[in-house]
N, C-alpha and C positions, 0 to 999 in steps of 0.2 A: 522342412520341419521348422515350426516357429521357435524363435529364440529371443532372449532379452538382450538388446543391444545397448541400452542406456537406462540408467536408473535416475528417477527424478527425486526432488527433495520431498521430505516428509514434513508436513506442517507440525509445529509444536503442539503439545497438548493444551486444551483450552485453559486449564488452570495456570499455565505459564505465560499467557498472553496478557499484555498490559491493556487496560481499558482507558488509558490516557494518551498513550503515544506508541506508535508502532513503526519501526524503521526497517526498510528493506534495501540492502545494498545490492547492486547489480552483480552478476557473476564475475565481471571484470573489475569490480570495485571502483569503476569510474563514476557511476551514478548512484544516488541514494534517494529513495522515495520515502517520505515520512508522512504518515497519517497522524494528525494531531487535532486537538480541540474538538473532541466529540461533543455532539449536542443532540438532544432528543427533540425531533421536530414533530412527532405525532405518536403518542401512546406506545412507546417502546421502539419506535423506528428511529435509528440513530444515523446521523450524518457526520462525516469527518471533513476537516479541511486537509488540503495536501500541500506539501512543500517538496520541491525537487532541487537537488543540487548536483553539480558535476565537479569532480575533483575538489570537493570541500567548499565550493563557492555556489551560492544560491543562483538559480536560473530564474531571474526576475521575469523575463518575458513569458516563460512557460508557466510560472506561478500566476501571472496576471490572467492568462488564458484559462488555467485551471480554476481560478476563483470565479470567472465568468460562467464556466460550464457548471460548476457546483453550486452556483448561487441558489439560495433558498434551502434545498434539502441536503446539500453536501454530497459526499461520495460514500458508498458502502464499503465496509471493510470487515467482511465475515471472518471468523476465526481461522479458516483455512486459506486465506488470501496468500497467493504466491505470484506477485505481479510480474516477475521476470521469467516465469515458466512459459515455455512454448509447447507444452504437452497438451 
């Protein structure tokens, strides 16, 4: 018989989401992913810059790679983003 073994996070309501900065701590609180600096690159399409820190210190190597990957259009951050979810 099917059963629920684990419950996942529920994303916050759209009204409660910041349109300037969104922070996502990892479940173990060691990492923090921050979407910041949103910009419109084409008629309502928004890109974000990313910052990654570990134990409160910026991971500059990862940020350099992320800025190369997101060059031009940035990264998407829909309202239901849960970056640490494995569901």
